[in-house]
N, C-alpha and C positions, 0 to 999 in steps of 0.2 A: 504494500500500500504506500502511495507517495508520502513524503515527509509531512506535507501539508495536512494529511489526514491521520497523523500520529501524534496528537498532543500528549504532553506529559503532566501538565498542571490542570487541576480541576477548575471549572469556571468560577468566577467570582459570584458571590451569593446573589446579587441583583440580576446578573445576566442569566444565571441558572434558573431563577424563578421565572423569568420571561420565557426562556426556551421551553421549560417543562410545561408552563401554562399553554404555550402555543401548541405543544404536542397533545396535551389533554383536550384542546379545543378542536382538533382536526375532525373528530367524529361529529361534534355538534355543528360545526360549520358545514360539513359535507351534507348534513341532513337539512338544516334550516335554510341554507342559501338556495337550495333547489326548489323550495316551496313556490316562489313566484313564477317558476317555469312550468308549473303543472298545466296551465291553460294552453301554452304553446305545445307541450308534449302531447296533450290530448288532441289538439288540432292536427298534429303531424302523424300520430301513430294510432290513436283510438277514437276517432270522431264519433263512431257509433256506440261507444261505451265509455263515457267520460270518466268513470270511476277507476278504470284500469291504470291510468297514468299515475295514480296515487301509489302504486306498488313500487315506485322508485325509492320510496322511504322504507318499506318493509323489506325489500331485497337487500338493501344496504345494511340494515340492522341485523338481518339474518346472517349476512356475511361476517359482521363483527362478532356475532355469537360463536360461529364455527371457528373463526380465527383465534379467539381467545384460548380455545382448547389446545391449539397447536403452538401458538406463539409463546404462551406462558412457559411451558416446559422447555421449549427451544431456547428461550433467553436464559433459563436457569442452567442449561447445559453448555451453550456456546457463547454466552455473553450478551450484554445489552446492545452493543454496537452491531453485531452480526444480525441480531433479531430485528433491529430497526432497518438495516439494509434490506433484509428479506421483505419485511412488511411494507416499507415505503416503495420498494420496487414493485410489489403487487399493486399498491395503491395507484402509482403512476401509470402502470400498464393498464389498469382498469379505466383510468382517466382518458388515456389515448383511445382505447377501445370505445368508450362511451362517446367521445367526440365525433367518431366516424360511424356511429350506429345508424343503420338503415331501417330498423324495425324495433318495436317495443321489446320483443324477445331478446334481441341482441343488447339493447340498452339495459334491461333488467339483469342480464348476465354480467355485463360490465359493472353495474352497481354492486352486485354480489362480490365480484373480485375486488372492487374498491374497499368494500367492508372487511373482507379478509385481511387486507393489508393495513387498514386503518386501526385494526385492533392492536397492532404493534405499538403505535404511538401512545396509546393509553397504558398498555402493559409495561412498556419500557419506562415511561414517565413515573409510574407508581413504583417500579422496581428500583429505579435510581434513588428516589426519595428514601426507600427502605435501606438501600446500600449505604447511603451517605449520612443519614440522620437517624436519630431515635428520640423518644420521649418528647419533651416540649419543643425541641428544635424541629422535629418532624411535624408536630402539630402546627408550628408557626409557618413553615413553608407550605404546608397543605392549605392553611387558611389564606395565605397570600395568593396561591394558585387559584383557589376557588373564587376569590374576589375578582380575578381577571376573567375566569371562566364564565361567570354570570353575565358578563357583557356580551359574550358571543351570540347567544340566542337573540339578543336584541338587535345587533347590527348585521347579522348574517343575511336576513331577508333583504335589507337595504342594499347590501353589496351585491347580492344576487340580482336584484331588480336593475341596478345600474349596469351590470355586465350584460344582462339580457337586452336592455334597451339599446346598448351600444353595439353588440355584435351577435345577439341571439343566444338561445339556450346552449348551443354547442360551446360558446365561450366560457361557460361555467366549468367545463371539463379542462379547458386550458388553465383556468384559475386553480383548479385542484392539482394539476400537474406542477404548476409553479409553486404552490404551497408545499407539496411533497418534496420538491427539489430544495427549497429553502430550508426546510426542517432537516433534511438529510445532510446537506452540506454543512450547515451550521453545527449540527451535533458532531459529525465526524471531524470537523476542523477544530473544534473547541473543547469537546468533552472526552476525556480518556475513559477507558473501560473501568466500570465501578464494581464488577463482580470479581471477587478475588478467586484465584485458581482453587484454593482449598474449599471454597463454598460451592463449586460447580457440582451438579448432580448428573448422573447418567440419563441420557435421553431415552426414556422408556414410556411408551404409551400405556403400558400396564398400570402404572401409577395413576394415570388419569382415569382409567376404567375402574380401578379400585376405589378411588375417591368418589366417582360418580355413583357407584353402587352404595357406598357408605352414606352419601348425602340422601339418596333415594330411599334408603332403609331406616334412616334415623328420623323418628317422628317429628322432632322439633325442627330439624333442618328442612325436612320435606314440607312441613306446614308453612314455614316462612319462605321457602322457595316458591310455593304457590302464591303467597301474598305478594312477593316481589314480581312474579309474572303478571298478576292482575294489575298491580300498580304501573308497571312498565307498559303493559298492553294498552291500558287506557290512555297513557300519555302518547304512545305511538299513534293510536287512533286519532287523537286530537291533532297531532302534527300532520297526519295524512289528510285530514278533512278540513283543516282550518282555512286554507286558502279558498276552497270552494264555498265554505259557509260565509266567510267575510266578503268575498268579491261577488259571488253570485246571489246568495240568499239575502245578505244584508246590504249589498249594493255599495260597498266602499271602494271597489275597483282597485286602482293603483295605490290607494292608501293602505292596503292590507299590511305592508311591512311596518307602517307607523303604529297601527293598533297592536300588532304582534309584539313590537318593541316595547310599547307601554305596558302590556301585560307582563312581559318578561322582567322588566326593570322593577315594577311594583312588587312582583313576587320574589325578587332577589333577596329580600330581607328575611325570607322564611328560614333559610339555613342558619342565619345568626340567631333568630328567635329560638330555633330548636336547640342550639348550643347553650342558650341561657336557661331553657326550661327543663331539658332532659335530666339534669342532675337532681332536680327537685321533684319532678313528676314521674320520671321513669319512661323507658322506651315504649312499653306496651300501652301505658295510659295516653301518651301523646298520639300514638298511632290510632288507638281507639277513637279518640276525640276527632282527629283529622278525618278519618274515614266516615265517622258518624255525621259530621257537619256536611261533608260532601253529599252523602245520601239525602240529608234534609234539604239541601239546596237543589240537587239535580232532579230528584223525583218530582217535586211540584212543577219544575220547568218542563220536564218531559211530558207530564200529564197535560200541561197547558198547551204545548205545541201539538201533542197528539190529538187533543180534543178540539183544536181550532180556536181556543180562547184568545190566542195572541194574534190571530189573523187581522184583527181590527186595530192593533196597536200601530202607532206611527213608526216609520222606519227607524227613526233615531232612538225611540224607546226600546224597540226590539234589539237594536245594535248594542245599547248600553246594558241591557239584560244579559246578552251573550258575553260582553266584555267582563261584567261582574262575575258571571259564572266561571269564565276562563281564569280569572285571578284566583278564585277559590280552588280551582283544580291545580294550578301551579303551586299555590301555597300548600295544598295538601301534599304534593310531591316533596316539598322541602321539609315538611314535618314528619314524613314517613320513610323516605328512601334510606337515609343513613341508619335510622333506628331498626328498620326491618332487616337490613343487611347484617347489622350487629347481632340481632336476635337469631338469624339463621346461622351465624358463625359461632354462637355460644358453645355448642357441643363439638365443634370442629377444630379446636385449638391445636390438636396434635398434627393436623394436616392443613394448617391455615392457608398457606399460599396456594396449594393445589385446589383446596375446597373453594377458595375465593374465585379462582378462574372457572371452576365448574359451575358454581352458582351464577356467576355473571353470564356465562355462555348459555346455560340452560334457560335462564329467565329471558334472555334476549331472543333465543330461538323460539321458545314457546309463546312469547308475547306476540310474535308475528301471527300466530293462529288466532289471537284475539283482535288485533288491530286490523288485519286485512278484511275480515267479514264486516266489521263496523264501517270501515272506509268504503267498501263496495256497496253497502246498503244506503249510501247517501242518496236522498230523493228530492233534493232541492230545499230541504229544511234541516235544522240541526237536531231533529228529534232522534235519529238513529245514533248520532254521536253522544248526545246527552243521556239517552236511554242506556247505551252500552256502558258509559262511565258509571251511571247509577247502579247498574247490575254488578259491575266489577267491584265497586266500592262496598256494596252491600255484602258480597261474598268475602271480601278481604276483612271487613269489620267482623263478620261472623267467625272467621278463623282466628283473629287476634283476640276477640272477646272470649271465646271458649278456651283460650289458653291463660286466662287471667289467674287461675288457681296456682300456676307456677310462680307468678309474680308475688302472690301472697305468701307462698311457702318460702320464697327467697328472702322475705323481710325478716329482720332480726326480731326475735321474740323477747318480750319484756316480762 
C-alpha cells in the first residue's frame, strides 16, 4: 500500500469525531437523500404502480442487515481498514450500478449492494470507538457523534432535492460515489489500524450461527429482538411513505424536505431527554410510556382518516395533524431504540459484539417485511401508514408491558 495510505499516528480527537460521524451518517444519508427522487423513479420505472418505487428504501436497509452479519466478523479478523475497503468498495460499485440502471429491478439490486457495503461504515465506526476509548471517554465521543448524526436526516432530503433539480435522480448515485471515495481516502490516509494483532479472532461463520441460535432461543433477547423489529419496521414504513403523503396527499410539493427537516430537528432532543430520564425511570418504563403514547395518538388519527372524518378539514389543518403525529413517532424512536437494544443485550454479555451484529442484522432484515407491505398499501391517504404504526406500537407495548415483572424483580428489596 502506498506510503500515503500508511499513517502511523492516530487522528486528533476533533478530526476523529468528524470522520467517525461522517461514517455513521452514510446509511442515513443514503436513505433520506433519495426520498425526493421517488416521484421521478416512479415516472421512469413504475408509472402503473407508484408504490413500487418506495422499495429503494427497503432494499437498501435489507442490504445493510445482511452486510452487518459478514462485515462485523470480517473486521474482527482482518482489521478495520480492510473491512472499510471491502465495504466502501461495494458501496461505490452499487452507486455506479445504480446510476446506469435501466429498470427498477436493476436499481433495487444496486441499492441492495449499496446497503451491503454501507454496513461497513457503521460497523467500523463503532469498532474504532471501542478500540480506542472506554468508559466516559467512549460515552463522550459517542455523544458528540450522535449530535452530528441528528443533523443528517434533516439536511439529506434538501441535498437530494438540489442534486435532482440540477442533474436528475441519477446524480444522486454520483453523490454516493463521491461520499464513499471521500470517506475511504480520508480514513486510509489519516487513521492507522486500531485492532491490535492479539485481539484478532479467526474468521468463522460458525460463531455467527451460534450467536444467532442463542439470540433466537433466549426468551429475553428474542422478545426484544421482536420489539426492535417492530420499532424499526414502522420507522422504515414512514420513510418509505413520507414523500408521497407530504407531496401528494397533503399537497406540499417541493417543500417536502422542509417539513421533513423540521420534524427531524424537533425530534432530535429525544435522545438527550432519554439520557436524562432513563437512570431515574428505567428502560422498560420509558419504552412502555413511549409506545403507549404512540398508540393513543395514532389510533384516533387512523380511525379519523379511515372513517372520513378528516375529509372536510382544511389542507393546512390536515398537514399540521400529520406533522404533529410525525414528531410523536420520531420522538418515540428516540425514547425506545437505545433502551430496547440494551434490554435485548442484557443476557448476551458473554457474546456482546457478535450478538450486537446479529440483533442489528436480524431487526433490519425482518423490518423490511413490515415496512414494504405498509408502503405498498399507500392509497392516497396516510391511513395505511398510521394504521401500520399503531399496530406495531401496540404489539411492541404488549411485549414490553408483559415483561414488567422482570423489572420489579430486579429492584432492590427493602
